[in-house]
DSSP file (Angstrom, degrees, kcal/mol; ACC not computed):
  #  RESIDUE AA STRUCTURE BP1 BP2  ACC     N-H-->O    O-->H-N    N-H-->O    O-->H-N    TCO  KAPPA ALPHA  PHI   PSI    X-CA   Y-CA   Z-CA
    1    1 A M     >        0   0    0      0, 0.0     4,-1.9     0, 0.0     3,-0.3   0.000 360.0 360.0 360.0 -41.8   -0.1   -0.1    0.0
    2    2 A Q  H  >  +     0   0    0      1,-0.2     4,-2.8     2,-0.2     5,-0.2   0.842 360.0  58.8 -60.7 -32.5    2.8    2.4    0.7
    3    3 A E  H  > S+     0   0    0      2,-0.2     4,-2.2     1,-0.2    -1,-0.2   0.909 105.0  49.0 -66.3 -37.6    4.1    1.8   -2.8
    4    4 A V  H  > S+     0   0    0     -3,-0.3     4,-2.0     1,-0.2     5,-0.2   0.897 111.7  49.5 -70.9 -35.5    0.8    3.0   -4.2
    5    5 A R  H  X S+     0   0    0     -4,-1.9     4,-2.7     2,-0.2    -2,-0.2   0.937 109.8  50.1 -65.3 -45.5    1.0    6.0   -2.1
    6    6 A D  H  X S+     0   0    0     -4,-2.8     4,-1.6     1,-0.2    -2,-0.2   0.878 111.2  48.6 -58.0 -40.6    4.5    6.8   -3.1
    7    7 A A  H  X S+     0   0    0     -4,-2.2     4,-2.1     2,-0.2    34,-0.3   0.867 111.8  49.3 -71.0 -34.7    3.8    6.5   -6.8
    8    8 A A  H  X S+     0   0    0     -4,-2.0     4,-3.0     1,-0.2    -2,-0.2   0.908 110.6  50.1 -71.6 -36.5    0.7    8.7   -6.4
    9    9 A N  H  X S+     0   0    0     -4,-2.7     4,-1.9    -5,-0.2    -1,-0.2   0.841 108.0  53.2 -68.6 -30.0    2.6   11.3   -4.6
   10   10 A Q  H  X S+     0   0    0     -4,-1.6     4,-1.8    -5,-0.2    27,-0.2   0.887 112.2  46.9 -69.5 -38.4    5.3   11.2   -7.3
   11   11 A R  H  X S+     0   0    0     -4,-2.1     4,-2.5    26,-0.2    -2,-0.2   0.932 111.4  49.8 -65.9 -45.2    2.6   11.8   -9.9
   12   12 A A  H  X S+     0   0    0     -4,-3.0     4,-2.5     2,-0.2    -2,-0.2   0.860 110.5  47.9 -57.5 -42.7    1.1   14.5   -7.9
   13   13 A V  H  X S+     0   0    0     -4,-1.9     4,-3.3     2,-0.2     5,-0.2   0.916 112.3  51.2 -66.2 -45.7    4.3   16.4   -7.4
   14   14 A G  H  X S+     0   0    0     -4,-1.8     4,-2.1     2,-0.2    -2,-0.2   0.950 113.7  44.9 -59.2 -53.1    5.2   16.1  -11.2
   15   15 A V  H  X S+     0   0    0     -4,-2.5     4,-0.8     2,-0.2    -2,-0.2   0.929 113.7  48.1 -63.8 -44.3    1.8   17.5  -12.1
   16   16 A R  H >X S+     0   0    0     -4,-2.5     3,-1.6     1,-0.2     4,-1.2   0.958 111.0  51.4 -58.6 -53.6    2.0   20.2   -9.5
   17   17 A N  H 3X S+     0   0    0     -4,-3.3     4,-2.2     1,-0.3    -1,-0.2   0.803  99.7  64.6 -60.2 -30.4    5.5   21.2  -10.7
   18   18 A M  H 3< S+     0   0    0     -4,-2.1    -1,-0.3    -5,-0.2    -2,-0.2   0.820 106.2  44.4 -54.8 -29.8    4.3   21.4  -14.3
   19   19 A V  H << S+     0   0    0     -3,-1.6    -1,-0.2    -4,-0.8    -2,-0.2   0.739 117.0  45.0 -88.5 -26.4    2.1   24.2  -13.4
   20   20 A L  H  < S+     0   0    0     -4,-1.2    -2,-0.2    -3,-0.1    -3,-0.1   0.792  90.0  90.1 -92.8 -30.5    4.7   26.0  -11.3
   21   21 A V     <  -     0   0    0     -4,-2.2     6,-0.1     1,-0.1     9,-0.0  -0.462  63.5-146.0 -80.7 140.7    7.9   25.9  -13.4
   22   22 A P  S    S+     0   0    0      0, 0.0     2,-0.2     0, 0.0    -1,-0.1   0.740  70.4  69.1 -77.7 -28.7    8.6   28.7  -15.9
   23   23 A S  S  > S-     0   0    0      1,-0.1     4,-2.0     0, 0.0     5,-0.1  -0.578  72.8-133.3 -98.8 157.1   10.4   27.0  -18.7
   24   24 A E  H  > S+     0   0    0     -2,-0.2     4,-2.8     2,-0.2     5,-0.2   0.903 110.7  55.7 -71.2 -37.3    9.1   24.5  -21.3
   25   25 A A  H  > S+     0   0    0      1,-0.2     4,-1.7     2,-0.2    -1,-0.2   0.923 109.0  44.9 -60.8 -43.6   12.3   22.3  -20.6
   26   26 A E  H  > S+     0   0    0      1,-0.2     4,-2.5     2,-0.2     5,-0.2   0.913 112.7  53.4 -66.3 -44.6   11.4   22.2  -16.8
   27   27 A R  H  X S+     0   0    0     -4,-2.0     4,-2.7     1,-0.2    -2,-0.2   0.887 108.6  49.6 -56.3 -41.0    7.7   21.4  -17.8
   28   28 A D  H  X S+     0   0    0     -4,-2.8     4,-2.4     2,-0.2    -1,-0.2   0.943 112.3  47.7 -58.3 -50.1    8.9   18.6  -20.0
   29   29 A L  H  X S+     0   0    0     -4,-1.7     4,-1.3     2,-0.2    -2,-0.2   0.903 113.7  45.6 -52.0 -50.6   11.0   17.2  -17.2
   30   30 A E  H  X S+     0   0    0     -4,-2.5     4,-2.5     1,-0.2    -1,-0.2   0.841 108.5  57.1 -70.6 -39.5    8.2   17.5  -14.8
   31   31 A R  H  X S+     0   0    0     -4,-2.7     4,-2.7    -5,-0.2     5,-0.2   0.924 105.3  53.2 -59.7 -44.0    5.7   15.9  -17.3
   32   32 A G  H  X S+     0   0    0     -4,-2.4     4,-2.8     1,-0.2    -1,-0.2   0.842 107.6  49.6 -54.5 -34.9    8.0   12.9  -17.4
   33   33 A A  H  X S+     0   0    0     -4,-1.3     4,-2.5     2,-0.2    -1,-0.2   0.913 111.6  48.2 -69.8 -42.3    7.9   12.7  -13.7
   34   34 A A  H  X S+     0   0    0     -4,-2.5     4,-2.6     2,-0.2    -2,-0.2   0.954 113.1  47.6 -66.3 -49.3    4.1   12.8  -13.7
   35   35 A E  H  X S+     0   0    0     -4,-2.7     4,-2.4     1,-0.2     5,-0.2   0.921 112.8  49.5 -63.0 -46.6    3.8   10.1  -16.5
   36   36 A K  H  X S+     0   0    0     -4,-2.8     4,-2.8    -5,-0.2    -1,-0.2   0.940 111.1  50.3 -53.7 -44.0    6.4    7.8  -14.5
   37   37 A G  H  X S+     0   0    0     -4,-2.5     4,-2.1     1,-0.2   -26,-0.2   0.906 109.5  49.9 -64.7 -41.5    4.3    8.4  -11.4
   38   38 A L  H  X S+     0   0    0     -4,-2.6     4,-1.7     2,-0.2    -1,-0.2   0.918 113.9  46.1 -62.1 -39.7    1.0    7.4  -13.4
   39   39 A A  H  X S+     0   0    0     -4,-2.4     4,-2.1     1,-0.2    -2,-0.2   0.921 110.8  52.7 -66.3 -43.4    2.7    4.2  -14.7
   40   40 A A  H  X S+     0   0    0     -4,-2.8     4,-1.9     1,-0.2    -1,-0.2   0.763 106.5  53.1 -73.2 -23.3    4.1    3.4  -11.2
   41   41 A V  H  X S+     0   0    0     -4,-2.1     4,-2.5   -34,-0.3    -1,-0.2   0.916 111.3  45.9 -70.6 -38.4    0.6    3.7   -9.7
   42   42 A Q  H  X S+     0   0    0     -4,-1.7     4,-1.7     1,-0.2    -2,-0.2   0.888 114.0  47.6 -69.5 -33.5   -0.8    1.3  -12.1
   43   43 A E  H  X S+     0   0    0     -4,-2.1     4,-2.5     2,-0.2    -1,-0.2   0.905 112.4  50.5 -66.9 -45.4    2.1   -1.1  -11.7
   44   44 A A  H  X S+     0   0    0     -4,-1.9     4,-2.4     1,-0.2    -2,-0.2   0.898 109.4  50.8 -67.1 -41.3    1.8   -0.8   -7.8
   45   45 A L  H  X S+     0   0    0     -4,-2.5     4,-2.3     2,-0.2    -1,-0.2   0.887 107.8  53.9 -63.4 -37.7   -2.0   -1.6   -7.9
   46   46 A G  H  X S+     0   0    0     -4,-1.7     4,-2.3     2,-0.2    -2,-0.2   0.947 109.5  46.7 -59.5 -49.4   -1.3   -4.6  -10.0
   47   47 A R  H  X S+     0   0    0     -4,-2.5     4,-2.5     1,-0.2    -2,-0.2   0.908 113.2  48.5 -59.4 -43.1    1.1   -5.9   -7.5
   48   48 A L  H  X S+     0   0    0     -4,-2.4     4,-2.5     2,-0.2    -1,-0.2   0.879 109.2  53.3 -70.5 -34.5   -1.2   -5.2   -4.6
   49   49 A A  H  X S+     0   0    0     -4,-2.3     4,-2.5     2,-0.2    -1,-0.2   0.927 109.5  48.5 -61.3 -44.3   -4.0   -6.9   -6.5
   50   50 A T  H  X S+     0   0    0     -4,-2.3     4,-1.2     2,-0.2    -2,-0.2   0.905 112.7  50.6 -59.4 -43.8   -1.7  -10.0   -6.9
   51   51 A S  H  X S+     0   0    0     -4,-2.5     4,-0.6     1,-0.2     3,-0.3   0.935 110.5  46.0 -57.9 -50.3   -1.0   -9.8   -3.2
   52   52 A V  H  < S+     0   0    0     -4,-2.5     3,-0.3     1,-0.2    -2,-0.2   0.815 109.0  54.8 -62.4 -36.0   -4.4   -9.7   -2.1
   53   53 A A  H  < S+     0   0    0     -4,-2.5    -1,-0.2     1,-0.2    -2,-0.2   0.782 112.0  45.9 -66.2 -27.6   -5.5  -12.5   -4.4
   54   54 A Q  H  < S+     0   0    0     -4,-1.2    -1,-0.2    -3,-0.3    -2,-0.2   0.546  90.5 106.6 -94.2  -4.6   -2.8  -14.7   -2.8
   55   55 A S    ><  -     0   0    0     -4,-0.6     3,-0.5    -3,-0.3    -3,-0.0  -0.478  68.5-139.3 -80.1 144.8   -3.6  -13.8    0.7
   56   56 A A  T 3  S+     0   0    0      1,-0.3     2,-0.4    -2,-0.1    -1,-0.1   0.799 103.8  40.1 -72.3 -32.0   -5.3  -16.3    3.0
   57   57 A D  T 3> S+     0   0    0      1,-0.1     4,-0.6     2,-0.0     3,-0.3  -0.624  71.9 148.8-112.9  72.9   -7.5  -13.5    4.5
   58   58 A A  H <>  +     0   0    0     -3,-0.5     4,-3.0    -2,-0.4     5,-0.3   0.621  42.2  93.7 -79.0 -12.9   -8.3  -11.4    1.5
   59   59 A T  H  > S+     0   0    0      1,-0.3     4,-1.7     2,-0.2    -1,-0.2   0.894  94.7  34.7 -50.6 -57.3  -11.7  -10.1    2.5
   60   60 A S  H  > S+     0   0    0     -3,-0.3     4,-2.2     1,-0.2    -1,-0.3   0.868 116.8  53.2 -63.1 -37.0  -10.5   -6.9    4.0
   61   61 A G  H  X S+     0   0    0     -4,-0.6     4,-3.0     1,-0.2     5,-0.3   0.879 106.8  55.9 -72.9 -28.9   -7.7   -6.5    1.5
   62   62 A R  H  X S+     0   0    0     -4,-3.0     4,-3.2     1,-0.2    -1,-0.2   0.945 109.2  45.2 -68.6 -39.3  -10.3   -6.9   -1.5
   63   63 A S  H  X S+     0   0    0     -4,-1.7     4,-1.8    -5,-0.3    -1,-0.2   0.892 114.0  48.9 -69.2 -37.5  -12.4   -4.1   -0.2
   64   64 A L  H  X S+     0   0    0     -4,-2.2     4,-2.4     2,-0.2    -2,-0.2   0.945 112.6  47.8 -56.3 -53.0   -9.4   -1.9    0.4
   65   65 A L  H  X S+     0   0    0     -4,-3.0     4,-2.9     1,-0.2     5,-0.3   0.937 110.8  52.4 -62.5 -46.6   -8.1   -2.6   -3.1
   66   66 A A  H  X S+     0   0    0     -4,-3.2     4,-2.0    -5,-0.3    -1,-0.2   0.906 110.4  47.7 -58.5 -36.8  -11.5   -1.9   -4.5
   67   67 A A  H  X S+     0   0    0     -4,-1.8     4,-1.9     2,-0.2    -2,-0.2   0.915 113.5  48.2 -67.3 -43.2  -11.6    1.5   -2.7
   68   68 A L  H  X S+     0   0    0     -4,-2.4     4,-2.7     2,-0.2    -2,-0.2   0.941 112.9  48.0 -59.8 -52.6   -8.0    2.3   -3.9
   69   69 A T  H  X S+     0   0    0     -4,-2.9     4,-1.8     1,-0.2    -1,-0.2   0.824 109.6  50.6 -67.3 -32.9   -8.9    1.4   -7.5
   70   70 A S  H  X S+     0   0    0     -4,-2.0     4,-1.5    -5,-0.3    -1,-0.2   0.935 111.9  49.0 -64.7 -45.3  -12.1    3.4   -7.5
   71   71 A A  H  X S+     0   0    0     -4,-1.9     4,-1.9     1,-0.2     5,-0.2   0.900 112.5  49.1 -61.1 -47.4  -10.2    6.5   -6.2
   72   72 A E  H  X S+     0   0    0     -4,-2.7     4,-2.3     1,-0.2    -1,-0.2   0.831 108.8  51.9 -68.4 -33.2   -7.6    5.9   -8.9
   73   73 A Q  H  < S+     0   0    0     -4,-1.8    -1,-0.2     1,-0.2    -2,-0.2   0.811 114.4  43.6 -70.6 -29.3  -10.1    5.6  -11.7
   74   74 A A  H  < S+     0   0    0     -4,-1.5     4,-0.4    -5,-0.1    -2,-0.2   0.816 119.5  40.8 -83.5 -26.7  -11.7    8.7  -10.7
   75   75 A Y  H >X S+     0   0    0     -4,-1.9     4,-2.3     2,-0.1     3,-1.5   0.897  98.1  72.5 -85.9 -47.4   -8.4   10.7  -10.1
   76   76 A S  H 3X S+     0   0    0     -4,-2.3     4,-2.0     1,-0.3     5,-0.2   0.812  97.0  48.8 -41.1 -51.4   -6.3    9.5  -13.1
   77   77 A P  H 3> S+     0   0    0      0, 0.0     4,-2.6     0, 0.0    -1,-0.3   0.819 109.7  53.4 -60.4 -33.0   -8.2   11.4  -15.7
   78   78 A V  H <> S+     0   0    0     -3,-1.5     4,-2.2    -4,-0.4    -2,-0.2   0.925 107.7  49.8 -68.7 -46.6   -8.0   14.5  -13.7
   79   79 A A  H  X S+     0   0    0     -4,-2.3     4,-2.3     2,-0.2    -1,-0.2   0.936 112.5  47.2 -54.7 -47.0   -4.3   14.3  -13.4
   80   80 A L  H  X S+     0   0    0     -4,-2.0     4,-2.5    -5,-0.3    -2,-0.2   0.941 109.6  54.5 -66.5 -43.5   -4.0   13.8  -17.1
   81   81 A A  H  X S+     0   0    0     -4,-2.6     4,-1.6     1,-0.2    -1,-0.2   0.894 108.8  47.3 -42.0 -50.3   -6.3   16.7  -17.7
   82   82 A I  H  X S+     0   0    0     -4,-2.2     4,-2.6     1,-0.2     5,-0.2   0.879 109.2  54.7 -67.4 -40.4   -4.1   19.0  -15.6
   83   83 A V  H  X S+     0   0    0     -4,-2.3     4,-2.3     1,-0.2    -1,-0.2   0.935 110.5  46.6 -58.8 -45.5   -1.0   17.7  -17.4
   84   84 A K  H  X S+     0   0    0     -4,-2.5     4,-1.0     1,-0.2    -1,-0.2   0.849 113.8  48.1 -68.1 -32.3   -2.6   18.7  -20.8
   85   85 A L  H  <>S+     0   0    0     -4,-1.6     5,-2.6    -5,-0.2     3,-0.3   0.898 111.6  50.0 -71.4 -40.8   -3.6   22.1  -19.4
   86   86 A A  H ><5S+     0   0    0     -4,-2.6     3,-0.9     1,-0.2    -2,-0.2   0.839 104.5  58.1 -69.0 -39.8   -0.1   22.6  -18.0
   87   87 A E  H 3<5S+     0   0    0     -4,-2.3    -1,-0.2     1,-0.3    -2,-0.2   0.864 113.7  38.6 -58.3 -34.8    1.4   21.7  -21.4
   88   88 A R  T 3<5S-     0   0    0     -4,-1.0    -1,-0.3    -3,-0.3    -2,-0.2   0.351 112.9-122.3 -98.9   4.0   -0.5   24.5  -23.0
   89   89 A R  T < 5       0   0    0     -3,-0.9    -3,-0.2    -4,-0.2    -2,-0.1   0.938 360.0 360.0  52.1  56.3    0.0   26.8  -20.0
   90   90 A E      <       0   0    0     -5,-2.6    -4,-0.2    -6,-0.0    -1,-0.1   0.335 360.0 360.0-110.5 360.0   -3.7   27.2  -19.5
């Protein structure tokens, strides 16, 4: 679970920094960090799903995983939209 949080934080910082940095080169660098964080979130959720599926007591894990997945499905498009706006400096 910490891995998912760390990846989400990496994505969030990259997205935030895209809005704050003054130069296009810096925006490109931060966009890379945001995209890397997005991929890392998906990979971490996949590993967590595998771990939950292999757990002997997966009931609480499944509900937590469902909540995380739901939150990610809601937030991921928002993060991508912010990246696109920041690329255009809007």
